[in-house]
C-alpha positions as CSV (number, residue, x, y, z in Angstrom):
1,M,-31.4,1.4,12.9
2,T,-28.9,0.5,10.1
3,L,-25.8,2.6,10.3
4,Q,-24.3,4.0,7.0
5,A,-20.6,4.5,6.7
6,V,-18.4,6.8,4.6
7,G,-14.9,5.5,4.0
8,I,-11.6,7.5,3.8
9,I,-8.3,6.1,2.6
10,A,-5.6,7.8,4.7
11,E,-2.2,7.8,6.2
12,Y,-2.7,10.5,8.9
13,N,1.1,11.0,8.9
14,P,0.4,12.9,11.1
15,F,-3.3,13.8,11.5
16,H,-3.7,17.6,11.0
17,N,-6.5,20.2,10.7
18,G,-7.0,19.5,7.0
19,H,-7.9,15.9,7.9
20,R,-10.4,17.0,10.5
21,Y,-12.0,19.4,8.0
22,Q,-12.2,16.6,5.4
23,I,-14.0,14.3,8.0
24,E,-16.5,17.1,8.8
25,Q,-17.2,17.6,5.1
26,A,-17.5,13.9,4.4
27,R,-20.2,13.7,7.2
28,A,-22.0,16.8,6.0
29,Q,-22.1,15.9,2.3
30,T,-23.1,12.2,2.8
31,G,-25.1,12.2,6.1
32,A,-23.1,9.1,7.1
33,D,-23.5,7.8,10.7
34,V,-19.9,6.5,10.8
35,V,-16.6,7.5,9.3
36,V,-14.3,4.6,8.6
37,A,-10.6,5.1,7.8
38,A,-8.5,2.6,5.9
39,M,-5.1,3.7,7.3
40,S,-1.6,2.7,6.3
41,G,0.3,1.0,9.1
42,N,3.9,1.6,10.1
43,W,5.1,2.3,6.6
44,V,3.4,4.6,4.1
45,Q,2.8,4.9,0.4
46,R,5.9,7.1,-0.3
47,G,8.2,4.4,0.9
48,E,8.8,6.0,4.3
49,P,8.4,4.9,7.9
50,A,5.5,6.7,9.5
51,V,6.5,9.5,11.8
52,M,4.5,7.9,14.6
53,D,3.3,4.3,14.9
54,K,-0.1,3.1,13.8
55,W,-1.5,3.0,17.3
56,Q,-0.5,6.7,18.0
57,R,-1.9,7.8,14.6
58,T,-5.1,5.8,15.3
59,Q,-5.5,7.7,18.6
60,A,-5.1,11.0,16.8
61,A,-7.6,10.0,14.1
62,L,-10.2,8.9,16.7
63,A,-9.8,12.2,18.6
64,G,-10.2,14.0,15.2
65,G,-13.6,12.5,14.3
66,V,-12.9,9.1,12.8
67,D,-15.1,6.3,14.2
68,L,-13.4,3.2,13.0
69,V,-9.7,2.7,11.9
70,V,-8.7,-0.4,10.0
71,E,-5.2,-1.0,8.9
72,L,-4.5,-0.9,5.2
73,P,-2.0,-3.8,5.0
74,G,1.6,-3.0,4.1
75,A,1.3,-5.0,0.8
76,A,-1.3,-2.4,-0.3
77,A,0.0,0.6,1.5
78,L,3.6,0.4,0.2
79,Q,2.6,0.6,-3.5
80,P,2.4,2.9,-6.5
81,A,-0.8,5.0,-6.5
82,H,-2.9,2.6,-8.7
83,L,-2.2,-0.4,-6.4
84,F,-2.5,1.7,-3.2
85,A,-5.9,2.9,-4.4
86,A,-7.0,-0.6,-5.4
87,G,-6.1,-2.0,-1.9
88,G,-7.9,0.9,-0.2
89,V,-11.1,0.6,-2.2
90,S,-11.2,-3.1,-1.7
91,L,-10.8,-2.7,2.1
92,L,-13.5,-0.1,2.4
93,A,-15.8,-2.2,0.2
94,A,-15.2,-5.2,2.4
95,L,-16.1,-3.1,5.4
96,Q,-19.4,-2.3,3.6
97,C,-18.9,1.4,3.3
98,Y,-21.4,3.2,1.1
99,W,-19.3,6.2,0.1
100,L,-15.6,6.9,-0.5
101,A,-14.7,10.5,0.3
102,F,-11.3,12.0,-0.7
103,G,-9.6,15.3,-0.9
104,T,-8.6,16.5,-4.3
105,E,-7.3,19.7,-6.0
106,H,-10.0,19.6,-8.7
107,P,-13.2,17.9,-7.4
108,E,-15.0,18.6,-10.7
109,M,-12.5,16.5,-12.7
110,D,-14.1,14.2,-15.3
111,Y,-12.9,10.8,-14.3
112,E,-15.2,9.1,-16.9
113,Q,-13.3,10.9,-19.7
114,L,-9.9,10.0,-18.3
115,M,-10.9,6.3,-17.8
116,A,-12.2,6.2,-21.4
117,H,-8.8,7.2,-22.7
118,L,-6.5,4.9,-20.7
119,P,-3.6,3.6,-22.8
120,T,-3.9,-0.1,-23.8
121,D,-0.3,-0.6,-24.9
122,P,2.2,-0.7,-22.1
123,A,5.0,0.1,-24.5
124,T,3.7,3.7,-24.5
125,F,5.7,4.3,-21.3
126,K,8.9,2.4,-22.0
127,R,11.3,5.4,-22.2
128,F,14.3,6.0,-19.9
129,D,14.6,9.8,-20.1
130,Q,11.4,10.5,-18.1
131,T,9.5,8.9,-15.2
132,Y,6.6,6.6,-15.8
133,A,4.3,9.2,-14.1
134,S,5.4,12.0,-16.5
135,L,4.8,9.9,-19.5
136,F,1.4,8.6,-18.2
137,Q,0.2,12.2,-17.4
138,G,1.4,13.5,-20.8
139,Y,-0.4,10.8,-22.7
140,L,-3.7,11.5,-20.9
141,R,-3.3,15.3,-21.4
142,E,-2.8,14.7,-25.2
143,Q,-5.9,12.4,-25.3
144,T,-8.3,14.4,-23.1
145,G,-6.9,17.9,-22.5
146,I,-7.1,17.2,-18.8
147,T,-4.0,17.9,-16.8
148,L,-3.5,15.3,-14.1
149,N,-0.4,16.2,-12.2
150,A,-1.4,17.3,-8.7
151,A,-0.8,14.6,-6.1
152,N,-4.4,14.2,-4.9
153,D,-5.9,14.6,-8.3
154,I,-3.9,11.6,-9.4
155,L,-4.9,9.6,-6.3
156,G,-8.6,10.6,-6.9
157,F,-8.4,9.3,-10.5
158,F,-7.0,6.0,-9.3
159,Y,-9.7,5.7,-6.7
160,A,-12.3,6.1,-9.4
161,L,-10.5,3.6,-11.6
162,A,-10.1,1.0,-8.8
163,N,-13.8,1.5,-7.9
164,R,-14.8,1.0,-11.5
165,R,-12.7,-2.1,-12.0
166,Q,-14.1,-3.6,-8.7
167,G,-17.7,-3.1,-9.9
168,D,-18.4,0.3,-8.4
169,P,-19.0,-0.8,-4.8
170,L,-18.5,2.7,-3.5
171,T,-20.1,6.1,-4.3
172,L,-17.4,8.6,-4.9
173,V,-17.4,11.9,-2.9
174,P,-14.6,14.2,-4.1
175,L,-14.0,17.0,-1.7
176,P,-12.0,20.2,-2.3
177,R,-8.7,20.2,-0.4
178,K,-8.3,22.9,2.3
179,G,-5.1,24.8,2.7
180,S,-1.7,24.1,1.3
181,Q,-0.5,21.7,-1.4
182,H,0.2,18.1,-0.7
183,N,4.0,18.4,-0.8
184,D,4.5,21.9,0.5
185,T,7.5,21.7,2.8
186,T,6.9,24.7,5.0
187,I,4.1,25.9,7.3
188,E,2.9,29.4,6.4
189,T,2.3,31.8,9.3
190,A,-1.2,32.8,10.3
191,T,-2.9,29.7,8.8
192,A,-4.7,26.7,10.4
193,F,-3.7,24.4,7.5
194,A,-0.5,22.8,6.4
195,S,0.5,19.7,4.5
196,A,1.5,16.5,6.3
197,T,4.9,16.8,4.7
198,A,5.4,20.2,6.3
199,V,4.1,19.1,9.7
200,R,6.4,16.1,9.7
201,S,9.4,18.2,8.9
202,A,8.6,20.8,11.6
203,A,7.9,18.1,14.2
204,L,11.1,16.2,13.5
205,N,13.0,19.5,13.9
206,G,11.1,20.3,17.2
207,E,9.5,23.4,15.7
208,W,6.5,23.2,18.0
209,S,5.4,26.8,17.6
210,A,4.9,26.2,13.9
211,V,3.1,22.9,14.4
212,M,0.7,24.0,17.1
213,P,-1.7,26.1,14.9
214,V,-2.1,23.4,12.2
215,V,-2.9,20.3,14.2
216,P,-5.5,19.3,16.8
217,T,-4.4,19.2,20.5
218,T,-4.2,15.4,20.6
219,T,-1.9,15.2,17.6
220,L,0.4,17.9,19.2
221,D,0.5,16.0,22.5
222,L,1.4,12.7,20.7
223,L,4.0,14.3,18.5
224,Q,5.7,15.9,21.5
225,T,5.7,12.6,23.6
226,A,6.2,9.9,20.9
227,Q,9.5,8.7,19.6
228,L,9.3,10.1,16.1
229,T,11.0,8.2,13.2
230,S,12.3,9.0,9.8
231,W,14.4,7.1,7.2
232,E,17.6,8.3,8.9
233,D,16.8,6.0,11.8
234,F,16.6,3.0,9.5
235,W,19.5,4.0,7.2
236,P,22.2,2.0,9.1
237,L,20.1,-1.2,8.7
238,L,19.5,-0.7,5.0
239,R,23.1,0.3,4.4
240,Y,24.3,-2.9,6.1
241,Q,22.0,-5.0,3.9
242,L,23.1,-3.3,0.7
243,V,26.8,-3.4,1.4
244,S,26.8,-7.0,2.7
245,G,24.1,-8.5,0.4
246,D,24.7,-10.2,-2.9
247,V,23.2,-8.5,-5.9
248,A,21.5,-11.8,-6.9
249,D,19.7,-11.8,-3.5
250,L,18.8,-8.2,-3.8
251,R,17.2,-8.8,-7.2
252,Q,14.8,-11.3,-5.6
253,M,13.0,-8.6,-3.8
254,Y,9.8,-6.9,-5.0
255,Q,10.2,-4.3,-7.8
256,I,14.0,-4.5,-7.8
257,T,14.3,-4.4,-11.6
258,E,16.3,-2.9,-14.5
259,G,19.6,-3.4,-12.7
260,V,18.8,-0.8,-10.0
261,E,20.3,-3.1,-7.4
262,Y,23.9,-2.3,-8.7
263,R,23.2,1.4,-8.4
264,L,21.8,1.1,-4.9
265,K,24.7,-1.1,-3.7
266,K,27.3,1.2,-5.1
267,A,25.8,4.3,-3.6
268,A,25.4,2.7,-0.1
269,L,29.2,2.4,0.2
270,T,29.7,6.2,0.1
271,S,26.5,7.6,1.5
272,E,26.6,8.6,5.2
273,S,22.9,9.5,5.4
274,F,19.7,8.3,3.7
275,A,19.3,11.8,2.2
276,A,22.8,11.5,0.6
277,F,21.9,8.0,-0.6
278,M,18.7,9.2,-2.3
279,H,20.7,12.0,-4.0
280,A,23.3,9.6,-5.2
281,V,20.8,7.1,-6.8
282,K,18.4,9.6,-8.4
283,T,18.0,9.6,-12.2
284,K,15.5,11.0,-14.7
285,R,14.0,7.6,-15.0
286,Y,13.1,7.2,-11.3
287,T,11.3,9.5,-8.9
288,Y,12.5,9.9,-5.3
289,T,9.2,8.2,-4.2
290,R,9.9,5.1,-6.3
291,L,13.5,4.9,-5.0
292,Q,12.2,5.2,-1.5
293,R,9.8,2.4,-2.0
294,Q,12.5,0.2,-3.5
295,S,14.6,1.0,-0.5
296,A,11.7,0.0,1.8
297,Y,11.2,-3.3,-0.1
298,L,14.9,-4.2,0.4
299,L,14.9,-3.2,4.1
300,L,11.7,-5.1,4.7
301,Q,12.8,-8.1,2.6
302,A,9.6,-7.9,0.6
303,K,9.1,-10.8,-1.7
304,P,6.9,-10.5,-4.8
305,A,4.5,-13.2,-3.5
306,E,3.9,-11.1,-0.4
307,M,3.1,-7.9,-2.1
308,Q,-0.5,-8.7,-3.2
309,P,-2.5,-5.4,-2.7
310,Q,-5.8,-7.3,-2.3
311,P,-6.4,-7.3,1.6
312,Q,-6.7,-10.7,3.2
313,Y,-8.0,-9.6,6.6
314,L,-9.5,-6.6,8.4
315,R,-7.2,-5.5,11.2
316,V,-9.1,-3.2,13.6
317,L,-6.8,-0.6,15.1
318,G,-9.4,1.5,17.0
319,Y,-12.9,2.7,17.3
320,S,-15.4,5.1,18.9
321,A,-18.7,4.0,20.4
322,A,-20.3,4.5,17.0
323,G,-17.5,2.6,15.3
324,Q,-17.9,-0.3,17.7
325,A,-21.7,-0.4,17.0
326,Y,-20.9,-0.4,13.2
327,L,-18.5,-3.3,13.7
328,H,-21.2,-5.2,15.6
329,Q,-23.6,-4.5,12.7
330,I,-21.3,-5.9,9.9
331,K,-19.2,-8.6,11.7
332,K,-21.4,-11.5,10.5
333,Q,-21.6,-10.2,7.0
334,V,-18.0,-9.4,6.1
335,S,-16.2,-11.8,3.8
336,L,-12.7,-11.3,5.3
337,P,-11.6,-12.3,8.8
338,L,-11.9,-9.5,11.4
339,I,-8.8,-9.3,13.5
340,S,-9.1,-7.4,16.8
341,R,-6.1,-9.0,18.6
342,A,-3.0,-10.3,16.7
343,D,-2.3,-13.8,17.8
344,R,0.3,-16.3,16.7
345,D,-1.8,-17.7,13.8
346,W,-2.1,-14.2,12.4
347,Q,1.6,-13.5,12.9
348,K,2.7,-16.8,11.1
349,G,-0.1,-16.6,8.5
350,P,-1.7,-13.6,6.7
351,G,-0.2,-11.0,9.0
352,E,3.4,-12.1,8.6
353,F,4.5,-9.2,6.4
354,D,2.8,-6.5,8.6
355,D,4.2,-8.2,11.7
356,R,7.7,-7.8,10.1
357,L,7.0,-4.1,9.4
358,G,6.1,-3.6,13.1
359,A,9.1,-5.6,14.3
360,L,11.5,-3.3,12.4
361,R,9.9,-0.3,14.0
362,T,10.3,-2.0,17.4
363,L,14.0,-2.2,16.7
364,I,14.2,1.6,16.7
365,T,11.6,2.6,19.3
366,G,11.4,-0.5,21.6
367,E,7.5,-0.3,21.4
368,D,5.8,-3.6,20.5
369,Q,3.5,-3.2,17.5
370,D,1.4,-6.3,16.9
371,Y,1.3,-9.4,19.1
372,G,-1.3,-9.0,21.8
373,R,-2.1,-5.4,20.9
374,I,-5.8,-4.6,21.1
375,P,-7.8,-1.8,19.4
376,V,-7.6,1.8,20.7
377,K,-10.9,3.0,22.2
378,K,-11.8,6.6,21.9
379,A,-12.2,8.3,25.3
380,I,-15.7,9.7,25.9
381,S,-14.2,13.1,26.7
382,E,-12.6,13.4,23.3
């Protein structure tokens, strides 16, 4: 029997009840045998360190119903939405998924109309009194009457666009989001659903009574036993780089443009925390997310040549029995190398950037991330 797979592009930062509901809906609407997650590794799209490492988040995802977790490389994961989407679509297509399921605020949105009205002149967005995102959304609203400003609507549109530009390898399955908005910062009482942002905040503050109703048991156990990280853990390392580094060297890093390196360097001298640093460098031109990503590029010493969102390999992080059977089915047909154990060749070659991302986390937690690590296997009892 040939197994059919539905793909999900995810961060699971951390895995919560909304994610589990999405997986159930993806299976129900497609009839897929296998759920494949292309999951960000140790750093995520908003330019933040993941609250738990990629192995712990893989364990939670497998317990929550995912069958195969493959790492979305850092060069794709740490990108603006359109490049993040392109990397994720490319990875799932390489894994021979048939469908791409994603949560969105408006599943009925007309992606065809939006794609037909994309601006062709980049100068449309060269203004300094608003963010690129605001200008882009405003342009599309004027052209189509469609408001594209909710976080998952935007990602859904870029999934559709990436899929079209790559030759429509995946069949899109937009799913209605369940529960709170993407960036809600608090967990409402008497609900089983909360945003990952709210869950992270509560977990970092040790508010377990708030976290308990909105995450599966495995996630709760992992959050309570893992060493959780946030930008504050990495701030002393970034601050040292900014204060001691030469602006000419800072400028060599990915996406450090328009003189922002001077602003970052100046703010680092007086900012005692990462939160204070973000407040000091914020302008109308830059969103907090863009500034966080630029901070991550500097901390990670990300060179432009390293930040190609097109995946170069398929790094398997974990699987269930069904996921293992699916891997066996596709392994001779996939066009990219399947990596189950990170060896020296991977570390010194295509995996060098992701190895560096893991090594930085190891500096904080002491947990090795890559060399010699093998995929997580879902326990039969889960």
